[in-house]
C-alpha positions as CSV (number, residue, x, y, z in Angstrom):
1,M,142.3,41.4,76.6
2,A,142.4,43.3,80.1
3,D,140.4,41.1,82.6
4,L,137.6,43.3,83.4
5,E,136.1,41.9,86.6
6,E,140.2,42.2,87.7
7,L,140.4,45.8,86.6
8,N,137.9,46.8,88.8
9,R,139.5,45.9,91.9
10,H,140.5,49.5,91.6
11,S,139.3,52.1,92.5
12,I,140.2,55.5,89.9
13,V,139.7,55.6,86.6
14,L,142.3,58.4,84.7
15,V,140.1,59.2,81.9
16,T,141.5,60.8,78.4
17,T,139.2,63.6,76.8
18,R,139.2,65.7,73.4
19,G,138.7,69.2,74.5
20,R,135.0,70.0,73.1
21,K,136.4,73.7,72.2
22,T,140.1,72.7,71.6
23,G,140.3,69.2,70.3
24,R,142.9,68.5,73.4
25,P,143.3,66.0,75.9
26,H,142.0,66.7,79.1
27,L,142.3,64.1,82.0
28,V,140.5,64.1,84.8
29,K,140.7,60.6,87.8
30,I,137.0,59.9,88.5
31,W,135.0,56.2,90.2
32,F,134.0,53.4,87.7
33,A,132.3,50.5,87.8
34,V,132.4,46.9,85.7
35,G,129.6,45.1,84.7
36,D,128.5,43.1,81.2
37,G,132.1,43.5,80.6
38,K,131.9,47.3,79.5
39,V,133.7,49.8,81.6
40,Y,130.4,52.4,83.0
41,L,131.3,56.3,84.7
42,T,128.9,58.5,85.4
43,S,129.2,61.9,87.8
44,A,127.4,62.3,90.8
45,R,126.9,65.9,90.1
46,G,125.2,65.2,86.4
47,T,125.9,66.2,83.1
48,G,127.6,69.6,83.9
49,A,131.0,68.1,84.1
50,D,133.6,69.0,81.3
51,W,134.4,64.9,80.5
52,V,130.7,64.6,80.4
53,K,130.5,67.5,77.7
54,N,133.4,66.5,75.9
55,L,132.2,62.3,75.7
56,Q,128.8,64.1,74.2
57,K,131.3,65.6,71.6
58,N,133.2,63.3,71.4
59,P,133.0,59.2,72.4
60,E,136.5,57.5,71.3
61,V,138.4,57.3,75.0
62,I,140.9,56.4,76.7
63,L,140.7,54.9,80.3
64,K,144.1,53.8,82.3
65,I,142.7,52.0,85.4
66,G,146.2,50.4,87.4
67,E,149.2,50.0,84.7
68,T,146.5,48.8,82.1
69,T,145.7,51.5,79.2
70,L,142.2,50.8,77.4
71,Q,141.0,52.1,74.2
72,G,137.2,52.8,73.3
73,T,133.9,54.1,72.5
74,A,131.9,55.5,75.5
75,T,128.2,55.2,74.7
76,W,124.9,57.3,76.0
77,V,123.2,55.2,78.4
78,E,120.2,56.5,80.5
79,G,116.8,55.5,81.7
80,P,115.6,52.4,83.2
81,E,118.8,50.6,82.4
82,V,120.9,52.8,84.3
83,K,118.5,52.4,87.8
84,E,118.3,49.2,87.6
85,R,121.8,47.8,86.2
86,V,124.3,50.3,86.4
87,L,124.0,52.6,89.6
88,P,123.3,49.4,92.0
89,L,127.6,48.8,90.5
90,F,129.0,52.0,91.9
91,L,126.3,51.7,94.9
92,R,128.1,48.4,96.5
93,K,131.5,49.9,95.2
94,Y,131.8,52.6,96.9
95,F,130.5,53.1,100.5
96,L,131.0,56.8,99.7
97,A,128.5,56.9,96.7
98,R,125.7,55.9,99.1
99,I,126.4,58.7,101.6
100,F,125.9,61.4,97.8
101,K,122.9,59.5,97.1
102,L,121.5,59.6,100.5
103,F,122.5,63.7,100.0
104,R,119.7,64.0,96.6
105,Y,123.6,63.6,94.0
106,Y,123.0,60.7,91.4
107,Q,119.8,62.5,90.2
108,Q,120.3,62.7,86.9
109,E,120.4,58.9,86.2
110,F,123.0,58.4,83.4
111,A,126.7,57.1,82.4
112,F,128.8,55.5,79.7
113,A,129.1,52.2,78.5
114,V,132.5,52.3,77.6
115,E,133.4,48.2,75.4
116,P,137.1,48.2,75.3
117,Q,139.0,47.7,71.7
118,A,141.3,44.9,71.0
119,K,144.0,48.0,71.6
120,E,145.8,47.9,74.8
121,T,149.0,48.1,77.4
122,S,150.3,46.9,80.5
């Protein structure tokens, strides 16, 4: 299994979801953070992003971080856990996330937690 803490040094993850309408692969580049053996994904703009809607419909996801590809199932997380544990991971990792927070982004506090399954490629 990949060392997630080592992968956390990368700034971008390529996320492949299944389109909720078409069923076709949908690829997006976003920020991510690692904690508690999971990869966390969130959107500063809220739940309107297509990738968010796709994961809500079909939680199977492929993550490519650097040269490592991971598969997993995304689990919706909200409430105090996001505010107290997940969002701080993003705010520590990304300076720009702190700026976004000042400008009232991250108003909808949610995340997806992905616990990578055994299948991976490097």
